[in-house]
Structures are given as structure tokens and as C-alpha cells.
C-alpha atoms as one frame of an Amber mdcrd trajectory, in Angstrom:
protein
  27.563-105.839  73.952  30.856-104.752  73.519  30.840-100.500  72.836  34.415
-100.442  72.909  35.143-100.294  69.212  32.489 -97.079  69.228  34.141 -95.292
  71.989  37.959 -96.151  70.115  35.880 -95.083  66.804  34.104 -91.932  68.679
  37.909 -91.253  70.487  39.597 -90.949  66.527  37.009 -88.785  64.433  35.838
 -86.437  67.590  38.330 -83.882  65.508  36.703 -84.687  61.997  32.534 -85.067
  63.648  31.175 -82.464  66.229  28.605 -84.067  67.864  29.516 -88.073  67.460
  29.475 -88.157  71.727  27.897 -85.176  73.709  30.409 -83.680  75.707  30.620
 -83.770  79.832  30.088 -80.713  79.378  27.295 -80.759  77.366  25.657 -84.197
  79.794  26.073 -82.385  83.141  23.993 -78.874  81.026  21.694 -81.580  79.475
  21.115 -83.869  83.139  20.543 -80.170  84.634  18.065 -79.063  82.629  16.095
 -82.026  82.845  16.010 -82.296  86.745  14.888 -78.791  86.537  12.137 -79.331
  85.025  11.458 -82.333  87.085  11.965 -79.880  90.624   9.629 -77.107  89.013
   6.785 -80.288  88.145   6.792 -80.749  91.764   7.909 -77.648  93.170   5.087
 -74.980  91.804   1.341 -77.192  92.890   2.432 -77.252  96.020   3.994 -73.655
  96.550   0.815 -72.375  95.192  -0.831 -74.674  97.793   1.000 -73.361 100.488
   0.383 -69.739  99.755  -3.268 -71.037  99.680  -3.876 -72.273 102.790  -1.360
 -69.709 105.425  -3.645 -67.187 103.475  -6.696 -68.431 104.332  -4.870 -69.591
 108.252  -4.247 -65.763 108.782  -7.713 -64.044 107.717  -9.141 -66.580 109.897
  -7.462 -67.884 112.791  -8.965 -71.593 112.756  -7.430 -74.274 114.461  -7.853
 -76.129 111.729  -6.261 -73.667 109.182  -3.120 -73.377 110.386  -2.618 -77.583
 110.392  -3.214 -77.406 107.160  -1.317 -75.174 106.333   1.903 -76.507 108.714
   1.147 -79.803 106.987   1.719 -78.704 103.425   4.655 -76.184 104.363   6.563
 -79.236 105.686   6.013 -81.097 102.654   6.943 -78.312 101.362   9.799 -78.153
 102.111  10.571 -81.658 102.428  11.330 -81.273  98.751  14.508 -78.580  99.883
  15.543 -81.553 103.035  15.884 -84.426  99.784  19.748 -85.719 100.277  19.586
 -87.435  96.950  17.812 -83.880  95.093  20.777 -82.028  97.362  23.802 -84.245
  95.970  22.843 -83.963  92.303  22.658 -80.633  93.074  26.200 -80.236  94.738
  27.777 -82.702  91.851  26.442 -79.705  88.995  27.539 -77.401  91.397  31.412
 -78.752  91.832  31.673 -80.031  88.219  31.878 -76.549  87.441  30.411 -77.023
  83.623  26.812 -75.447  84.040  28.063 -72.468  81.925  24.219 -71.564  80.444
  24.172 -67.711  83.246  20.158 -68.205  82.815  21.067 -72.163  84.324  24.165
 -70.990  86.571  21.820 -68.412  88.014  19.016 -71.050  88.302  21.496 -73.858
  90.604  23.505 -71.088  92.700  19.387 -70.037  94.136  18.473 -74.322  93.828
  21.880 -75.127  95.973  21.179 -72.358  98.499  17.760 -73.186  98.837  19.301
 -76.737  99.525  21.488 -76.302 101.442  18.797 -74.171 104.126  17.093 -76.930
 104.454  20.297 -80.467 105.010  18.620 -81.231 108.925  17.194 -84.403 110.055
  13.897 -84.235 108.679  12.047 -84.101 112.183  13.658 -81.517 113.145  12.479
 -79.570 110.346   9.827 -80.831 110.694   9.009 -79.974 114.426  10.192 -76.774
 114.078   8.016 -75.905 110.987   4.787 -76.985 113.892   6.490 -74.956 116.596
   6.885 -71.595 114.742   3.656 -72.079 113.117   1.683 -72.715 116.570   3.605
 -69.880 117.877   2.053 -67.797 114.698  -1.431 -68.991 115.735  -0.941 -67.268
 118.871   0.188 -63.831 117.204  -3.089 -64.294 114.803  -5.707 -64.896 117.760
  -4.004 -63.006 120.821  -5.769 -59.673 122.351  -4.311 -57.635 124.898  -7.090
 -57.301 127.934  -6.913 -54.086 130.242  -9.608 -53.485 132.910 -11.504 -57.587
 131.159 -11.947 -56.162 127.718 -10.812 -57.222 124.876  -8.219 -54.923 122.654
  -7.078 -55.703 119.377  -3.432 -54.509 118.175  -5.050 -51.795 116.437  -6.779
 -50.904 119.154  -3.686 -50.929 121.594  -2.569 -48.587 119.290  -5.537 -45.494
 119.470  -4.681 -45.753 122.881  -1.060 -45.317 123.436  -1.996 -42.807 120.173
  -5.173 -40.536 121.813  -5.079 -40.555 125.799  -3.285 -38.687 127.883  -3.745
 -40.533 130.903  -0.929 -41.654 132.259  -2.484 -44.681 134.011  -4.428 -46.403
 130.394  -1.496 -45.589 128.118   0.874 -47.431 131.003  -1.651 -50.511 131.337
  -2.671 -50.149 127.978   1.386 -51.189 127.220   1.928 -53.527 129.206  -1.319
 -55.606 128.252   0.537 -55.351 124.549   3.284 -57.274 126.701   1.647 -60.232
 127.452   1.807 -62.344 124.625   5.545 -61.970 125.572   5.714 -64.837 128.114
   2.987 -66.972 125.984   5.593 -67.768 123.361   8.833 -66.998 125.271   9.584
 -70.224 125.713   9.138 -71.155 122.287  10.645 -69.101 120.648  14.200 -69.587
 122.545  13.293 -73.628 121.766  13.036 -71.800 118.264  16.371 -70.048 118.291
  18.303 -73.550 119.772  16.845 -75.719 116.632  17.735 -73.051 114.305  21.735
 -72.725 115.759  22.447 -76.081 116.073  20.675 -76.688 112.296  23.219 -73.667
 111.052  26.296 -75.239 112.579  25.454 -78.835 111.822  25.918 -77.001 107.802
  28.448 -75.331 109.070  27.767 -71.903 109.751  28.174 -69.683 113.004  24.945
 -69.807 113.830  21.339 -68.597 111.690  21.293 -65.518 111.136  25.190 -65.863
 109.616  23.712 -68.305 107.865  20.501 -66.667 106.309  22.535 -63.843 105.611
  24.956 -65.524 103.817  21.679 -67.645 101.767  20.668 -64.974 100.111  23.799
 -64.035  99.805  24.335 -60.706 102.148  28.044 -60.363 103.962  27.299 -60.520
 106.902  30.238 -58.335 108.080  29.512 -55.479 105.085  25.596 -55.812 106.426
  27.305 -54.801 110.327  29.510 -51.976 108.581  26.965 -50.527 106.929  24.465
 -50.097 110.232  27.568 -48.619 112.259  27.466 -46.233 109.424  23.949 -45.686
 110.117  23.747 -46.051 113.574  27.031 -42.789 112.805  24.870 -41.114 110.095
  21.923 -40.408 112.290  23.126 -40.464 116.006  23.456 -36.937 116.257  20.240
 -35.742 114.359  17.966 -38.179 116.380  19.108 -36.613 119.745  18.361 -33.552
 118.750  14.533 -34.811 117.453  14.821 -36.833 120.294  14.551 -34.837 122.288
  12.145 -32.619 120.663   9.806 -34.862 121.069  10.800 -35.759 124.329   9.358
 -31.962 125.097   6.263 -32.113 123.131   5.308 -35.358 125.358   6.437 -34.900
 128.359   3.889 -31.409 128.396   1.129 -33.619 126.526   1.055 -36.587 129.043
   1.699 -33.911 132.668   4.839 -35.615 133.288   9.260 -33.997 133.107  10.931
 -35.570 130.807  13.094 -37.871 132.421   9.416 -39.686 134.127   8.123 -40.508
 130.223   8.382 -43.986 130.021   7.701 -46.534 127.027   4.273 -45.769 126.905
   4.572 -42.098 126.176   5.900 -42.792 123.123   2.339 -43.418 121.190   3.687
 -46.903 120.038   4.031 -49.956 121.891   7.930 -50.325 120.282   8.846 -46.320
 119.724   8.782 -47.789 116.319   6.516 -45.098 114.810   7.015 -41.508 114.986
   4.488 -39.957 117.311   2.212 -36.810 116.734   4.712 -33.743 117.580   3.325
 -31.316 114.939   0.615 -29.495 114.875  -1.222 -30.690 112.008  -2.674 -34.050
 112.732  -2.404 -36.037 109.841  -4.972 -39.017 110.371  -7.565 -35.324 110.322
  -7.083 -36.017 106.321  -7.952 -39.410 106.347 -10.848 -39.741 108.216 -13.797
 -40.011 105.667 -11.310 -41.464 102.876 -11.493 -44.873 100.847  -8.402 -46.099
 101.845  -8.419 -48.832  99.816 -10.172 -47.247  96.172  -7.104 -44.754  97.206
  -4.555 -47.619  96.185  -6.286 -48.363  93.545  -6.562 -45.242  91.842  -2.451
 -44.251  92.566  -2.018 -47.683  91.060  -4.167 -46.949  88.334  -2.397 -43.781
  87.485   0.944 -45.640  87.296  -0.283 -48.684  84.669   0.698 -50.169  87.879
  -3.200 -51.541  88.059  -4.445 -53.140  91.333  -7.516 -53.906  90.355  -7.734
 -57.490  90.422  -5.695 -57.055  93.649  -7.564 -55.947  95.558 -10.387 -58.374
  94.758  -7.897 -61.073  96.150  -7.234 -59.420  99.128  -8.411 -59.191 102.674
  -8.323 -55.765 103.685 -10.352 -55.302 107.070 -10.734 -56.252 110.757 -12.266
 -60.011 112.127 -12.543 -61.489 114.666  -9.392 -63.853 114.965  -7.891 -62.747
 111.649  -3.927 -61.895 111.729  -3.805 -58.443 112.919  -0.423 -57.190 110.980
  -0.523 -56.679 107.239   1.363 -58.474 104.867   1.963 -59.104 100.965   1.713
 -62.779  99.281   2.973 -64.347  95.819   0.433 -67.297  95.381   2.006 -68.937
  92.020   4.060 -66.288  90.433   2.295 -65.577  87.927  -0.520 -62.765  89.001
  -2.300 -64.052  91.859  -1.052 -61.009  93.889  -3.128 -60.803  97.442  -2.660
 -58.478 100.269  -3.526 -58.387 104.231  -4.036 -55.376 105.841  -6.378 -54.306
 108.684  -7.752 -50.895 107.369  -8.720 -48.020 109.452  -9.616 -44.336 107.503
  -6.259 -43.004 109.199  -2.582 -42.000 108.272  -0.900 -44.804 108.879  -3.208
 -47.527 107.112  -3.102 -45.021 104.462   0.870 -46.008 103.965   0.569 -49.438
 105.125  -1.759 -49.785 102.461  -0.099 -48.567  99.726   3.454 -50.537 100.809
   2.146 -53.336 100.586   0.330 -52.538  97.689   3.677 -51.703  96.449   4.911
 -55.609  96.998   2.098 -56.235  94.732   2.952 -54.898  91.706   6.545 -56.162
  92.258   5.084 -59.327  91.932   2.328 -59.462  89.399   4.423 -57.699  86.987
   7.135 -60.044  86.783   8.296 -61.011  83.518   6.279 -64.657  82.229   9.729
 -65.315  79.561  11.947 -65.355  83.544  12.503 -68.767  84.333   9.683 -69.747
  87.396  12.472 -70.426  89.942  14.065 -66.859  89.233  10.264 -65.214  89.107
  11.086 -63.713  92.466  12.532 -60.004  93.944  16.392 -59.835  92.906  16.817
 -59.405  96.984  13.874 -59.423  99.650  14.697 -56.162 100.411  14.188 -54.714
  97.092  10.638 -55.124  97.130  10.840 -53.434 100.535  12.196 -50.905  98.647
   9.110 -50.644  96.487   6.717 -51.012  99.345   8.666 -47.757 101.144   9.230
 -46.110  98.251   4.889 -45.841  97.364   4.308 -45.959 101.576   6.088 -42.769
 101.527   3.506 -40.859  99.600   0.444 -41.344 102.247   2.080 -37.585 103.867
   3.376 -36.176 100.075   2.136 -32.927  99.701   0.805 -33.896  96.275  -0.124
 -36.804  96.408  -2.625 -35.607  99.053  -3.912 -32.889  97.307  -4.284 -35.235
  93.669  -4.912 -37.870  94.600  -6.401 -37.956  98.351  -8.574 -34.851  97.080
  -7.458 -32.909  99.895  -8.272 -29.615  99.793  -5.000 -27.562  98.566  -5.255
 -24.881 101.013  -5.226 -27.761 104.145  -2.756 -29.124 102.439  -0.626 -26.169
 102.027  -1.343 -25.408 105.916   0.491 -29.000 106.615   2.819 -28.960 104.143
   6.027 -28.366 106.176   4.616 -30.436 109.080   3.677 -33.693 106.842   7.302
 -33.820 105.457   8.778 -33.709 109.245   6.597 -36.515 110.214   8.270 -38.405
 106.748  11.844 -37.655 108.465  11.128 -38.011 111.769   9.163 -41.489 110.880
  12.398 -42.216 109.173  14.966 -41.235 111.740  12.875 -43.165 114.370  12.104
 -46.187 112.274  16.256 -46.260 111.440  17.262 -46.213 115.320  14.263 -48.598
 116.018  15.659 -51.637 113.103  19.558 -50.699 115.238  17.917 -52.217 118.158
  16.055 -54.996 115.587  18.910 -55.736 114.034  21.530 -56.209 116.663  19.552
 -57.608 119.419  18.774 -60.844 116.658  22.465 -60.470 116.038  23.368 -60.868
 119.183  20.347 -63.311 120.657  21.810 -65.828 118.086  25.818 -65.515 118.395
  24.684 -66.122 123.072  21.253 -67.374 122.589  22.161 -68.185 126.778  22.607
 -64.653 127.189  20.229 -62.456 129.660  18.112 -61.630 126.976  15.723 -59.650
 128.727  18.257 -57.089 130.250  19.894 -56.834 126.157  16.509 -55.775 124.243
  16.005 -53.063 126.974  20.237 -51.495 126.836  19.548 -51.567 122.565  16.615
 -49.905 123.379  18.063 -47.607 125.293  21.604 -47.252 123.507  19.320 -46.463
 119.989  16.163 -45.349 121.062  17.111 -43.242 124.064  14.140 -44.916 125.342
  13.809 -45.848 129.658  13.268 -49.235 130.734  10.517 -48.926 133.164  11.842
 -49.421 136.990  12.231 -53.220 137.793  10.972 -54.757 134.442  12.457 -58.064
 133.772  10.306 -59.515 131.625  10.203 -61.136 128.155  10.154 -58.381 125.855
  11.805 -58.708 123.077   9.700 -61.610 121.942   6.751 -59.985 122.288   7.704
 -58.547 118.798   6.691 -60.576 116.074   9.024 -60.559 113.936  11.847 -61.638
 116.135   9.440 -64.425 117.313   8.371 -65.654 113.591  10.668 -63.747 110.405
  13.866 -64.262 111.973  17.291 -62.537 110.888  14.517 -60.241 107.683  14.713
 -56.826 110.327  17.358 -55.295 108.437  16.240 -56.237 105.358  13.870 -53.235
 106.102  16.402 -50.709 106.782  18.422 -51.666 103.388  14.660 -51.130 101.966
  14.305 -47.435 103.107  18.282 -47.127 101.494  16.988 -48.131  98.075  14.326
 -45.985  98.272  15.665 -43.193  98.640  18.031 -43.593  95.573  15.324 -45.221
  93.115  13.314 -42.415  94.274  16.242 -39.790  93.441  16.836 -41.838  89.845
  14.127 -41.017  89.725  13.426 -37.083  89.740  16.756 -37.054  88.271  15.636
 -38.963  85.286  11.831 -39.253  84.332   9.894 -36.439  85.934  13.117 -34.239
  85.744  10.912 -31.833  88.061  13.384 -30.478  90.564  11.520 -30.803  93.329
  12.534 -34.174  95.092  10.146 -33.479  98.035   7.274 -32.738  96.482   7.259
 -35.506  93.668   5.072 -37.960  93.848   4.071 -39.201  90.360   0.803 -38.673
  90.364  -0.735 -40.234  86.806   3.010 -41.027  84.980   2.824 -44.227  83.429
   6.814 -43.991  83.018   7.276 -44.611  86.216   5.989 -47.355  85.708   6.915
 -48.683  82.710  11.001 -47.806  85.318   9.684 -49.440  87.326   8.520 -52.781
  85.746  11.426 -52.791  82.872  14.300 -52.507  85.893  13.415 -53.874  89.017
   9.931 -56.018  88.375  11.031 -57.748  85.055  14.409 -58.840  85.809  13.148
 -60.651  89.198  16.287 -62.652  90.749  18.345 -63.020  87.559  21.333 -61.588
  88.839  22.742 -60.539  92.162  20.726 -57.898  93.931  23.395 -55.108  93.998
  24.166 -55.661  89.741  20.051 -55.109  89.484  20.862 -51.731  91.694  23.537
 -50.673  89.577  21.222 -51.479  86.468  18.404 -49.869  87.418  20.268 -46.557
  89.023  23.289 -46.353  87.569  25.517 -46.990  90.973  25.688 -50.142  93.595
  23.515 -49.683  97.075  24.316 -46.219  98.865  23.361 -44.276 102.013  23.712
 -40.937 100.259  20.356 -40.461  98.885  18.059 -41.224 102.198  21.457 -38.797
 104.122  20.589 -36.364 101.372  16.615 -36.631 101.302  16.496 -37.402 105.698
  18.931 -36.323 107.751  20.992 -33.595 105.989
């Protein structure tokens, strides 16, 4: 069959009859729409299956459950490892023919997701299985002190409450025994990730992860330098106060304080140096019920989410906390190990902050974009709510603590929150700079690097002669690489959102005491300006639309440093 006459006819009449044939741009757009439809049909059910499998593994600790989770994750990852599909996406992207903003955004998101997986499938599977094995080791690890096993919660209780120096040291050292168990595997993963990143044209895995998540590594480095300078002097002053208190409490000289004296395995949380113990305010409280009541008052109900969650300790269970969006269609679950303490009230509000971000997405937004604008944006919402655990208004109006009792602790509560922020800020410096340096050169002395950074940014002394892979004891280094810097960026955004809410919505003029209790307008603001936009635009565009300015450190500084 000859087609030339028809081709000629279309060419001759194109000026007169639009639609005799489709243009190349229209054809490319239609091809991409078809690709999207077919890809979503494959990825959505497998994504849901992977999320459920991971949830089941972490709440059970069972070998078979972890194996199943790994198998499904491998299958899921292979969807994005397809060389054929990546070639199609590259063709769509290079042609610059997709002009529809919604389609163009999905193309960019997909291209980045596929690019990260364009390595040998056997290597990809090996990395997933190795990471999964390490995850299981962390979940099932229990520190052993004098022949007795302790959960992470129990170790933290000892570090927080004991004044027996020998007991403190034994608990701290026992908690670090996970390091040698996983360190070699973590380092293998670092090298494998770096090899994969370099195959894809990146300097290293850390730089790749930032760039593929729309973060400029140089800009992040400058931001952390700015925050270092911003917090250094204030932290140094507070560190003197901390050391004076802890030395007296533990009956040692300031110069003899060791890591186990700082009431936390990593000194990532503020020691309790103020007279009033916030744990006492929660000792008889139902933590999950308080969170449920509070979010309902914002018209962000979480009853269904709580019902699907796993919130309390049990044998073999993952010992930390996380939130997972199972299907981007409302099935959102939280894992916690709740105790009636201030820290667990903070954590529970934090995790359900993540959860409402996921629950109240916009179902009209395409599935691929129905997620937070960036991972640090969902961290910001989590932190915005987690901070309320020490807020005097929240304590009286939600937790039901008598006003006179709250008044007695109000100043200490704010000082505790401020101290938490600054302690965490310095800890985040350690994590960010360690990971960045580790991926730049994994062959250096990582044990020495870790303590060099701890001493510089946290001002905590290394135990004499210690040469252990303490860096590998932090679960994020082992399992969630190139992520931790997002927590500190989340704190900046949380302060920026809080300032906007206090200025334009609640208008109380009391930003320190503002807790948005029973204020549905705050829930509406967050839904409309943060949750529903999803990943439709670059994260800084969303922030500017929501707050009137791009991400800045000035609101954080005003709230906690100045």
C-alpha cells in the first residue's frame, strides 16, 4: 500500500484543516499519557503490597516477613530499573514536547526515580537484600547489660534517670554493640551505592540523592554552614549550663563528663536540666487518645489512622517510630512504642503530623504527585505538631493538666523546647557532615571522623582509647542514607509555618503559647496550602505560596536562637 499521496495531501492542506494529522508534539504527549496509564497500573498495586509487607515485617520482627518485604521491594525496584522504560522517558524529556504542566511535572518525577535505579539489576537486588538484613538486625537487637536484655526504650530510661556512673556507662556501651554487628555491611552498602551513583554520572551517592530530590548539594552545605554559625555561640553558652548541671547531678567534675552522662545514646535530645520534669505531666495520660482529640479539633481526624496503627512495644518489633502511606488513598499507618512520657507525646504528635499530611492529600492530583512536596516538608509538619508536647496552652487545654501546674513549669517548658532545638541542631550537623564525608571517601578512618565531628559540633568528649564503629549504631546512617539533613530543614520550615499561622490565622500575638487548639482554620490552611498541592511543584514554590517567602532560617532563629 502506498501512503505517499495521503502524506502529501496532509502536508498541502495543513494550513486549512487543523487535525488532518497530529503534530509531533501532540503525538509525543499522547504517547507519554499512555505510558503513564500503563505504568501506574503496574506500580500502584505493587507499591501498596510493598508498604504492607514492610509494615508487617517491622511490627513482627519475623524472618519470613522481612524476607517477603525484601522480595516485594526488589520486584518494585525493578519497575524503575527497566532500561526500556527509562529510554522512553529520556526520549520524552529530550524532545521537550510535553508542555502541559501536570504532565511535565510527572515526567520529571518519574525520570529522577528511574535514573536512580539505572544500575545492574543484580547489584540492585544485592543492595536491597543487604539493607533488609541490616534492618532486621536493628529491629531485633537488644542491648545486654549484666546478662539482661534491654530494649531501646529501657536503655533510654536508664540513661535519663540513673545517677550511677557505672550503670550509665554500661548501658551506653551496651547500646553501641549493634555497631560492630552491622558496620561491615553498612560500609559495603556505601561502596555499592557510590559505584552505582558514579555509573550514573554523579560524584557519589550522597550528592546523587540530594540532586535527584531537587536539592542543590552546594546550597545545602551553605545552609548548614549558616546554621552552624547561627547556633554556635548560643549552644556553647547552653552547653556550659548543661555540663554544670550534669556534673553536679552525677558527682563528677565537668572535665570528666562522658557521652553516657548526657541522658541519651547520641545526645540528640536535650538533657533534663530544668527543675520541672515534663514526664510527670504525662505519667497518667493516654498518649494516643490525646493526639486523637487534638487533631480532631483541627478538623484533621485521625481515628481511622490510629485504628490501623501499631503503637505499643512487643517482642521483636521495630523499636523506633515511623509513618507509612500505604496507598496514597487514605490508608496511612503509624508505628510507635508509646510510653506515658513527654518524649513519646512529642513523637506521637510528630508521627501523626506525617499521617495527616498523607491522609489529606488531594485525590484529584495524579497518583504520582500525590505525595509531599519534599521529604523535609512532611518532616516540617511533623515537627510543627511534635513541638506542642511542651506548649503550655496545649498542656492545659488538651492534656488537661491543671493551669497552676502548667504555670509552674511554663518557663522551664519553653526553655526545654529551646534547648531541644539547639541540641538537635548541633547533632544534625554531625549527621549531615559525617554522611557527606563518608560518601565522599568511605576509605577514611570513619571511627575517628565520627568522634571528631561529635567533639566539634556537640562538644562531647570521646571516651579514652575508644575506637569502635559508633557511627554505625545510628540507624539512619545504616538504613536511611542522605536523609538526616532533612530533619533540620524541616525544623526551619516548621518555624516558618508557625510564624505564618500566628500572623495571619490565629492572630493571638502570643507565638510562644500558640497551640492552635480546636482551630479548624489552621487545619484548613494546612490542607489547602501544604497537603493538597502535593508534589505538583518544586518544594520552594510550595513554601513560597504557603508562607509568602521561600525557605529561610530567620523564623527559626527568631523563635529559638535570638
